[in-house]
Backbone as XML, in Angstrom:
<?xml version="1.0"?>
<chain id="A" units="angstrom">
  <residue number="1" name="MET">
    <atom name="N" x="115.908" y="58.683" z="190.298"/>
    <atom name="CA" x="114.861" y="59.104" z="191.243"/>
    <atom name="C" x="113.477" y="58.749" z="190.705"/>
  </residue>
  <residue number="2" name="VAL">
    <atom name="N" x="113.237" y="59.155" z="189.466"/>
    <atom name="CA" x="111.933" y="58.870" z="188.835"/>
    <atom name="C" x="111.778" y="57.371" z="188.621"/>
  </residue>
  <residue number="3" name="LYS">
    <atom name="N" x="112.883" y="56.724" z="188.212"/>
    <atom name="CA" x="112.845" y="55.279" z="187.972"/>
    <atom name="C" x="112.527" y="54.518" z="189.264"/>
  </residue>
  <residue number="4" name="ALA">
    <atom name="N" x="113.159" y="54.940" z="190.377"/>
    <atom name="CA" x="112.903" y="54.296" z="191.668"/>
    <atom name="C" x="111.443" y="54.470" z="192.088"/>
  </residue>
  <residue number="5" name="ALA">
    <atom name="N" x="110.917" y="55.684" z="191.911"/>
    <atom name="CA" x="109.514" y="55.954" z="192.250"/>
    <atom name="C" x="108.585" y="55.112" z="191.375"/>
  </residue>
  <residue number="6" name="TYR">
    <atom name="N" x="108.949" y="54.972" z="190.105"/>
    <atom name="CA" x="108.144" y="54.168" z="189.175"/>
    <atom name="C" x="108.134" y="52.700" z="189.600"/>
  </residue>
  <residue number="7" name="LEU">
    <atom name="N" x="109.304" y="52.185" z="190.016"/>
    <atom name="CA" x="109.400" y="50.787" z="190.445"/>
    <atom name="C" x="108.585" y="50.530" z="191.707"/>
  </residue>
  <residue number="8" name="VAL">
    <atom name="N" x="108.646" y="51.469" z="192.657"/>
    <atom name="CA" x="107.834" y="51.344" z="193.879"/>
    <atom name="C" x="106.350" y="51.355" z="193.521"/>
  </residue>
  <residue number="9" name="HIS">
    <atom name="N" x="105.988" y="52.249" z="192.620"/>
    <atom name="CA" x="104.594" y="52.345" z="192.157"/>
    <atom name="C" x="104.166" y="51.048" z="191.486"/>
  </residue>
  <residue number="10" name="LEU">
    <atom name="N" x="105.048" y="50.490" z="190.663"/>
    <atom name="CA" x="104.766" y="49.236" z="189.954"/>
    <atom name="C" x="104.582" y="48.087" z="190.948"/>
  </residue>
  <residue number="11" name="GLN">
    <atom name="N" x="105.478" y="48.004" z="191.942"/>
    <atom name="CA" x="105.395" y="46.944" z="192.951"/>
    <atom name="C" x="104.112" y="47.053" z="193.762"/>
  </residue>
  <residue number="12" name="SER">
    <atom name="N" x="103.754" y="48.263" z="194.160"/>
    <atom name="CA" x="102.529" y="48.438" z="194.945"/>
    <atom name="C" x="101.294" y="48.165" z="194.080"/>
  </residue>
  <residue number="13" name="GLY">
    <atom name="N" x="101.384" y="48.473" z="192.789"/>
    <atom name="CA" x="100.295" y="48.164" z="191.860"/>
    <atom name="C" x="100.093" y="46.670" z="191.723"/>
  </residue>
  <residue number="14" name="VAL">
    <atom name="N" x="101.206" y="45.935" z="191.656"/>
    <atom name="CA" x="101.150" y="44.466" z="191.565"/>
    <atom name="C" x="100.554" y="43.896" z="192.844"/>
  </residue>
  <residue number="15" name="LYS">
    <atom name="N" x="100.984" y="44.458" z="193.999"/>
    <atom name="CA" x="100.450" y="44.010" z="195.293"/>
    <atom name="C" x="98.939" y="44.246" z="195.357"/>
  </residue>
  <residue number="16" name="LEU">
    <atom name="N" x="98.514" y="45.427" z="194.903"/>
    <atom name="CA" x="97.091" y="45.756" z="194.887"/>
    <atom name="C" x="96.319" y="44.789" z="193.993"/>
  </residue>
  <residue number="17" name="PHE">
    <atom name="N" x="96.908" y="44.459" z="192.825"/>
    <atom name="CA" x="96.299" y="43.517" z="191.889"/>
    <atom name="C" x="96.086" y="42.160" z="192.568"/>
  </residue>
  <residue number="18" name="TYR">
    <atom name="N" x="97.134" y="41.670" z="193.268"/>
    <atom name="CA" x="97.020" y="40.389" z="193.965"/>
    <atom name="C" x="95.992" y="40.444" z="195.087"/>
  </residue>
  <residue number="19" name="VAL">
    <atom name="N" x="95.963" y="41.567" z="195.819"/>
    <atom name="CA" x="94.987" y="41.731" z="196.902"/>
    <atom name="C" x="93.570" y="41.646" z="196.346"/>
  </residue>
  <residue number="20" name="LEU">
    <atom name="N" x="93.333" y="42.336" z="195.230"/>
    <atom name="CA" x="91.990" y="42.336" z="194.633"/>
    <atom name="C" x="91.617" y="40.967" z="194.077"/>
  </residue>
  <residue number="21" name="ILE">
    <atom name="N" x="92.565" y="40.319" z="193.372"/>
    <atom name="CA" x="92.291" y="38.996" z="192.788"/>
    <atom name="C" x="91.997" y="37.967" z="193.889"/>
  </residue>
  <residue number="22" name="PHE">
    <atom name="N" x="92.904" y="37.880" z="194.881"/>
    <atom name="CA" x="92.704" y="36.892" z="195.949"/>
    <atom name="C" x="91.513" y="37.254" z="196.827"/>
  </residue>
  <residue number="23" name="GLY">
    <atom name="N" x="91.276" y="38.554" z="196.972"/>
    <atom name="CA" x="90.096" y="38.992" z="197.720"/>
    <atom name="C" x="88.816" y="38.523" z="197.059"/>
  </residue>
  <residue number="24" name="TRP">
    <atom name="N" x="88.744" y="38.685" z="195.733"/>
    <atom name="CA" x="87.533" y="38.259" z="195.015"/>
    <atom name="C" x="87.395" y="36.747" z="194.993"/>
  </residue>
  <residue number="25" name="VAL">
    <atom name="N" x="88.520" y="36.032" z="194.903"/>
    <atom name="CA" x="88.469" y="34.560" z="194.978"/>
    <atom name="C" x="87.899" y="34.142" z="196.329"/>
  </residue>
  <residue number="26" name="GLY">
    <atom name="N" x="88.364" y="34.834" z="197.394"/>
    <atom name="CA" x="87.848" y="34.559" z="198.740"/>
    <atom name="C" x="86.369" y="34.854" z="198.866"/>
  </residue>
  <residue number="27" name="VAL">
    <atom name="N" x="85.948" y="35.978" z="198.293"/>
    <atom name="CA" x="84.529" y="36.368" z="198.341"/>
    <atom name="C" x="83.667" y="35.327" z="197.616"/>
  </residue>
  <residue number="28" name="VAL">
    <atom name="N" x="84.124" y="34.884" z="196.444"/>
    <atom name="CA" x="83.380" y="33.878" z="195.670"/>
    <atom name="C" x="83.315" y="32.562" z="196.445"/>
  </residue>
  <residue number="29" name="ALA">
    <atom name="N" x="84.446" y="32.164" z="197.049"/>
    <atom name="CA" x="84.480" y="30.921" z="197.842"/>
    <atom name="C" x="83.524" y="31.007" z="199.032"/>
  </residue>
  <residue number="30" name="LEU">
    <atom name="N" x="83.532" y="32.153" z="199.709"/>
    <atom name="CA" x="82.622" y="32.346" z="200.846"/>
    <atom name="C" x="81.170" y="32.367" z="200.393"/>
  </residue>
  <residue number="31" name="PHE">
    <atom name="N" x="80.922" y="32.985" z="199.242"/>
    <atom name="CA" x="79.567" y="33.033" z="198.682"/>
    <atom name="C" x="79.050" y="31.616" z="198.429"/>
  </residue>
  <residue number="32" name="ILE">
    <atom name="N" x="79.890" y="30.795" z="197.793"/>
    <atom name="CA" x="79.491" y="29.419" z="197.462"/>
    <atom name="C" x="79.279" y="28.590" z="198.735"/>
  </residue>
  <residue number="33" name="SER">
    <atom name="N" x="80.213" y="28.727" z="199.696"/>
    <atom name="CA" x="80.076" y="27.950" z="200.938"/>
    <atom name="C" x="78.852" y="28.390" z="201.741"/>
  </residue>
  <residue number="34" name="ASN">
    <atom name="N" x="78.607" y="29.708" z="201.772"/>
    <atom name="CA" x="77.415" y="30.202" z="202.474"/>
    <atom name="C" x="76.138" y="29.739" z="201.784"/>
  </residue>
  <residue number="35" name="LEU">
    <atom name="N" x="76.144" y="29.736" z="200.461"/>
    <atom name="CA" x="74.986" y="29.274" z="199.689"/>
    <atom name="C" x="74.713" y="27.800" z="199.984"/>
  </residue>
  <residue number="36" name="TYR">
    <atom name="N" x="75.790" y="27.008" z="200.015"/>
    <atom name="CA" x="75.675" y="25.579" z="200.299"/>
    <atom name="C" x="75.106" y="25.338" z="201.702"/>
  </residue>
  <residue number="37" name="LEU">
    <atom name="N" x="75.642" y="26.074" z="202.687"/>
    <atom name="CA" x="75.155" y="25.931" z="204.065"/>
    <atom name="C" x="73.704" y="26.380" z="204.199"/>
  </residue>
  <residue number="38" name="SER">
    <atom name="N" x="73.336" y="27.439" z="203.473"/>
    <atom name="CA" x="71.950" y="27.910" z="203.551"/>
    <atom name="C" x="70.997" y="26.925" z="202.875"/>
  </residue>
  <residue number="39" name="MET">
    <atom name="N" x="71.501" y="26.230" z="201.829"/>
    <atom name="CA" x="70.682" y="25.202" z="201.173"/>
    <atom name="C" x="70.461" y="24.015" z="202.118"/>
  </residue>
  <residue number="40" name="LEU">
    <atom name="N" x="71.463" y="23.729" z="202.944"/>
    <atom name="CA" x="71.324" y="22.653" z="203.939"/>
    <atom name="C" x="70.428" y="23.072" z="205.108"/>
  </residue>
  <residue number="41" name="GLY">
    <atom name="N" x="70.143" y="24.386" z="205.181"/>
    <atom name="CA" x="69.263" y="24.882" z="206.225"/>
    <atom name="C" x="69.981" y="25.240" z="207.516"/>
  </residue>
  <residue number="42" name="ILE">
    <atom name="N" x="71.328" y="25.318" z="207.461"/>
    <atom name="CA" x="72.094" y="25.627" z="208.669"/>
    <atom name="C" x="72.042" y="27.133" z="208.950"/>
  </residue>
  <residue number="43" name="LEU">
    <atom name="N" x="72.231" y="27.923" z="207.895"/>
    <atom name="CA" x="72.269" y="29.372" z="208.090"/>
    <atom name="C" x="70.909" y="30.039" z="207.904"/>
  </residue>
  <residue number="44" name="LYS">
    <atom name="N" x="70.114" y="29.510" z="206.977"/>
    <atom name="CA" x="68.797" y="30.056" z="206.641"/>
    <atom name="C" x="68.865" y="31.541" z="206.278"/>
  </residue>
  <residue number="45" name="GLY">
    <atom name="N" x="68.243" y="32.420" z="207.036"/>
    <atom name="CA" x="68.145" y="33.832" z="206.655"/>
    <atom name="C" x="69.410" y="34.635" z="206.871"/>
  </residue>
  <residue number="46" name="GLN">
    <atom name="N" x="70.374" y="34.058" z="207.590"/>
    <atom name="CA" x="71.602" y="34.804" z="207.890"/>
    <atom name="C" x="72.559" y="34.859" z="206.697"/>
  </residue>
  <residue number="47" name="PHE">
    <atom name="N" x="72.304" y="34.054" z="205.687"/>
    <atom name="CA" x="73.216" y="33.936" z="204.540"/>
    <atom name="C" x="73.514" y="35.283" z="203.890"/>
  </residue>
  <residue number="48" name="LEU">
    <atom name="N" x="72.469" y="36.016" z="203.545"/>
    <atom name="CA" x="72.635" y="37.279" z="202.836"/>
    <atom name="C" x="73.358" y="38.308" z="203.701"/>
  </residue>
  <residue number="49" name="LEU">
    <atom name="N" x="73.009" y="38.358" z="204.961"/>
    <atom name="CA" x="73.629" y="39.306" z="205.898"/>
    <atom name="C" x="75.134" y="39.062" z="206.007"/>
  </residue>
  <residue number="50" name="ILE">
    <atom name="N" x="75.531" y="37.805" z="206.146"/>
    <atom name="CA" x="76.946" y="37.443" z="206.253"/>
    <atom name="C" x="77.678" y="37.821" z="204.972"/>
  </residue>
  <residue number="51" name="PHE">
    <atom name="N" x="77.085" y="37.505" z="203.827"/>
    <atom name="CA" x="77.731" y="37.804" z="202.549"/>
    <atom name="C" x="77.909" y="39.307" z="202.348"/>
  </residue>
  <residue number="52" name="ILE">
    <atom name="N" x="76.885" y="40.094" z="202.681"/>
    <atom name="CA" x="76.966" y="41.558" z="202.543"/>
    <atom name="C" x="78.073" y="42.116" z="203.441"/>
  </residue>
  <residue number="53" name="CYS">
    <atom name="N" x="78.178" y="41.635" z="204.673"/>
    <atom name="CA" x="79.237" y="42.075" z="205.597"/>
    <atom name="C" x="80.621" y="41.777" z="205.027"/>
  </residue>
  <residue number="54" name="ILE">
    <atom name="N" x="80.807" y="40.557" z="204.525"/>
    <atom name="CA" x="82.097" y="40.149" z="203.954"/>
    <atom name="C" x="82.421" y="41.005" z="202.726"/>
  </residue>
  <residue number="55" name="TYR">
    <atom name="N" x="81.416" y="41.222" z="201.881"/>
    <atom name="CA" x="81.614" y="42.002" z="200.660"/>
    <atom name="C" x="82.036" y="43.432" z="200.977"/>
  </residue>
  <residue number="56" name="TYR">
    <atom name="N" x="81.339" y="44.073" z="201.916"/>
    <atom name="CA" x="81.675" y="45.452" z="202.273"/>
    <atom name="C" x="83.034" y="45.553" z="202.951"/>
  </residue>
  <residue number="57" name="CYS">
    <atom name="N" x="83.391" y="44.570" z="203.778"/>
    <atom name="CA" x="84.729" y="44.548" z="204.393"/>
    <atom name="C" x="85.799" y="44.483" z="203.312"/>
  </residue>
  <residue number="58" name="HIS">
    <atom name="N" x="85.563" y="43.672" z="202.295"/>
    <atom name="CA" x="86.524" y="43.543" z="201.203"/>
    <atom name="C" x="86.639" y="44.840" z="200.410"/>
  </residue>
  <residue number="59" name="VAL">
    <atom name="N" x="85.515" y="45.475" z="200.132"/>
    <atom name="CA" x="85.516" y="46.739" z="199.387"/>
    <atom name="C" x="86.274" y="47.815" z="200.162"/>
  </residue>
  <residue number="60" name="ILE">
    <atom name="N" x="85.988" y="47.912" z="201.467"/>
    <atom name="CA" x="86.665" y="48.908" z="202.316"/>
    <atom name="C" x="88.161" y="48.624" z="202.362"/>
  </residue>
  <residue number="61" name="PHE">
    <atom name="N" x="88.537" y="47.351" z="202.502"/>
    <atom name="CA" x="89.950" y="46.970" z="202.545"/>
    <atom name="C" x="90.640" y="47.313" z="201.222"/>
  </residue>
  <residue number="62" name="GLY">
    <atom name="N" x="89.988" y="47.002" z="200.119"/>
    <atom name="CA" x="90.538" y="47.281" z="198.788"/>
    <atom name="C" x="90.714" y="48.773" z="198.551"/>
  </residue>
  <residue number="63" name="CYS">
    <atom name="N" x="89.737" y="49.576" z="198.950"/>
    <atom name="CA" x="89.808" y="51.033" z="198.783"/>
    <atom name="C" x="90.898" y="51.619" z="199.669"/>
  </residue>
  <residue number="64" name="ASN">
    <atom name="N" x="91.033" y="51.089" z="200.880"/>
    <atom name="CA" x="92.071" y="51.548" z="201.805"/>
    <atom name="C" x="93.456" y="51.246" z="201.234"/>
  </residue>
  <residue number="65" name="GLU">
    <atom name="N" x="93.627" y="50.064" z="200.678"/>
    <atom name="CA" x="94.895" y="49.650" z="200.064"/>
    <atom name="C" x="95.236" y="50.566" z="198.885"/>
  </residue>
  <residue number="66" name="MET">
    <atom name="N" x="94.228" y="50.876" z="198.080"/>
    <atom name="CA" x="94.416" y="51.736" z="196.909"/>
    <atom name="C" x="94.800" y="53.156" z="197.357"/>
  </residue>
  <residue number="67" name="HIS">
    <atom name="N" x="94.137" y="53.635" z="198.400"/>
    <atom name="CA" x="94.408" y="54.984" z="198.912"/>
    <atom name="C" x="95.839" y="55.072" z="199.444"/>
  </residue>
  <residue number="68" name="GLN">
    <atom name="N" x="96.269" y="54.057" z="200.183"/>
    <atom name="CA" x="97.636" y="54.035" z="200.721"/>
    <atom name="C" x="98.664" y="53.987" z="199.590"/>
  </residue>
  <residue number="69" name="THR">
    <atom name="N" x="98.344" y="53.245" z="198.532"/>
    <atom name="CA" x="99.261" y="53.101" z="197.398"/>
    <atom name="C" x="99.464" y="54.433" z="196.694"/>
  </residue>
  <residue number="70" name="PHE">
    <atom name="N" x="98.375" y="55.161" z="196.439"/>
    <atom name="CA" x="98.466" y="56.371" z="195.625"/>
    <atom name="C" x="98.698" y="57.640" z="196.440"/>
  </residue>
  <residue number="71" name="SER">
    <atom name="N" x="98.570" y="57.558" z="197.775"/>
    <atom name="CA" x="98.807" y="58.756" z="198.584"/>
    <atom name="C" x="100.303" y="59.022" z="198.771"/>
  </residue>
  <residue number="72" name="LYS">
    <atom name="N" x="101.146" y="58.088" z="198.348"/>
    <atom name="CA" x="102.603" y="58.266" z="198.458"/>
    <atom name="C" x="103.113" y="59.287" z="197.449"/>
  </residue>
  <residue number="73" name="TYR">
    <atom name="N" x="102.354" y="59.524" z="196.391"/>
    <atom name="CA" x="102.854" y="60.369" z="195.291"/>
    <atom name="C" x="102.189" y="61.728" z="195.297"/>
  </residue>
</chain>
């Protein structure tokens, strides 16, 4: 019983780790692409606003995932 709960916890922890890693890779990629577009003058002042929205969405998603993972126990 305890072993099964531990394995589920371990699997969800690994999933959370991947979500956070790939999420941050995505955020960095979006940051770089937005920076590049703003340097070309396509986005101009919207760059920071878009990045902040993406960043907060990722934080909320990550916190929600963490809450779902640990609320099982």
